[in-house]
C-alpha positions in Angstrom: 99.9 128.1 62.0 98.7 126.2 58.9 95.0 126.2 58.1 93.1 123.4 59.7 96.1 122.7 62.0 93.9 122.4 65.1 91.5 120.2 63.3 94.2 117.9 62.1 95.6 117.7 65.6 92.1 116.9 66.9 91.6 114.1 64.4 95.0 112.5 65.5 93.8 112.3 69.1 90.0 112.1 68.5 89.6 110.0 65.3 85.8 109.9 65.6 85.4 113.6 65.8 83.6 113.5 69.1 85.6 116.4 70.6 84.8 117.2 74.2 81.2 116.0 73.8 82.3 112.4 73.4 84.1 112.4 76.7 81.3 114.4 78.6 78.9 111.5 77.8 81.2 108.8 79.0 81.9 108.6 82.7 85.5 107.9 83.3 85.9 105.7 86.4 88.9 104.5 88.2 90.4 104.8 91.7 89.5 107.8 93.8 93.0 109.0 94.7 91.5 111.1 97.4 90.7 107.8 99.2 93.3 105.3 98.0 96.7 105.2 96.4 97.3 104.5 92.7 98.9 101.2 91.8 102.5 100.6 92.7 104.9 101.8 89.9 106.5 98.4 90.0 103.2 96.5 88.9 103.6 95.8 85.3 100.8 96.5 82.8 101.7 95.1 79.3 105.2 94.6 80.6 105.6 98.4 81.4 106.5 99.5 84.9 104.9 102.8 85.8 102.0 102.3 83.3 99.3 101.1 85.8 100.1 104.0 88.2 100.1 106.5 85.3 96.7 105.2 84.1 95.3 105.4 87.7 96.4 109.1 88.0 95.1 110.1 84.6 91.8 108.5 85.1 91.5 110.3 88.5 92.5 113.6 87.0 89.8 113.2 84.4 87.2 112.1 87.0 88.2 115.0 89.3 89.5 113.0 92.2 93.2 113.0 91.8 93.9 114.5 95.3 97.5 115.2 96.0 98.8 113.2 93.0 100.1 114.6 89.8 99.6 113.3 86.2 102.3 114.0 83.6 104.9 114.2 86.4 108.6 113.3 86.2 107.7 109.7 86.9 105.1 109.5 84.2 107.6 111.1 81.9 110.1 108.3 82.4 107.5 106.1 80.6 106.5 108.7 78.1 110.2 109.3 77.3 110.8 105.6 76.7 108.2 105.6 74.0 108.5 109.2 72.8 104.8 110.1 73.5 103.2 113.1 75.2 101.0 113.2 78.3 98.4 115.1 76.5 98.0 112.3 73.9 97.9 109.7 76.7 95.2 111.7 78.4 93.2 111.9 75.3 92.9 108.1 75.1 91.8 108.0 78.8 89.2 110.6 78.2 87.7 108.4 75.4 87.4 105.6 78.1 90.4 103.4 77.1 90.8 100.3 79.2 94.2 99.2 80.6 94.6 96.8 77.6 93.6 99.5 75.2 96.3 101.8 76.8 98.8 99.1 76.4 97.9 98.7 72.7 98.0 102.4 72.2 101.4 102.7 73.8 102.8 99.9 71.8 101.6 101.4 68.6 102.6 105.0 69.5 106.0 106.7 69.5 109.1 104.7 69.3 108.8 100.9 68.7 110.2 98.9 71.5 110.7 95.1 71.6 109.4 93.1 74.5 113.1 92.7 75.6 113.8 96.4 75.5 110.6 97.1 77.6 111.6 94.4 80.1 115.2 95.7 80.4 113.8 99.3 80.8 111.4 98.2 83.5 114.1 96.5 85.5 116.3 99.5 85.3 113.7 102.0 86.2 112.6 99.8 89.1 116.1 99.6 90.5 116.8 103.3 90.1 116.9 106.0 92.8 116.5 109.8 92.6 119.4 109.8 95.0 121.7 109.1 92.1 120.3 112.2 90.2 122.3 115.2 91.3 119.5 117.6 90.4 116.9 115.6 92.5 119.1 114.3 95.3 118.4 117.1 97.9 114.6 116.7 97.3 114.9 112.9 97.6 117.0 113.0 100.8 114.4 115.3 102.5 111.4 113.3 101.4 113.0 110.0 102.5 114.1 111.5 105.8 110.4 112.3 106.5 109.7 108.6 106.3 112.7 107.4 108.2 114.4 105.9 105.1 118.0 105.8 104.2 117.9 107.8 101.0 121.2 106.1 99.8 119.6 102.7 99.9 116.0 103.5 98.9 114.9 103.1 95.3 112.4 105.6 93.9 109.7 102.9 93.7 110.2 101.9 97.3 109.9 105.5 98.5 106.7 106.0 96.4 105.1 102.9 97.9 106.0 103.7 101.5 104.8 107.4 101.0 101.5 106.1 99.5 101.0 103.8 102.5 101.9 106.5 105.1 99.8 109.2 103.4 96.6 107.1 103.1 97.1 105.7 106.7 97.2 109.3 108.0 94.3 110.3 106.0 92.2 107.3 107.4 93.2 108.3 111.0 
């Protein structure tokens, strides 16, 4: 490791040199995912599908109320993969209190540059996609959709997530 490597990495994600003390003084608020679902992955934030949900999960993780959800999961990584960014770098922005709009700006400026048309096309494609079409994830998806009474061959990933969110939180409220 080169001298000062950790410090240089810290500056990249923490330009003001606040370290952990900066985030400790700022309370991160957002949805309590032990009580309600994150946003639907189809809700666009800055044109990006998935982004609102990813922000909700990351804020909940930082606040300690993520519940059964997971940040930096395969769904989040579809978004991160589009832009070529890392979950840890995304989380560092949230830890500094970034708003939704600031996260859009950060995403637009980070990683691979994408035109609004490329983002729109990607969002439409990912919204229409299904884990059923991924041989490595098909068995998992079939089992999960079966639990909800869904036809896995006709259900998109986003539809499954939305229904699973509703059912999970309805059971929790009962």
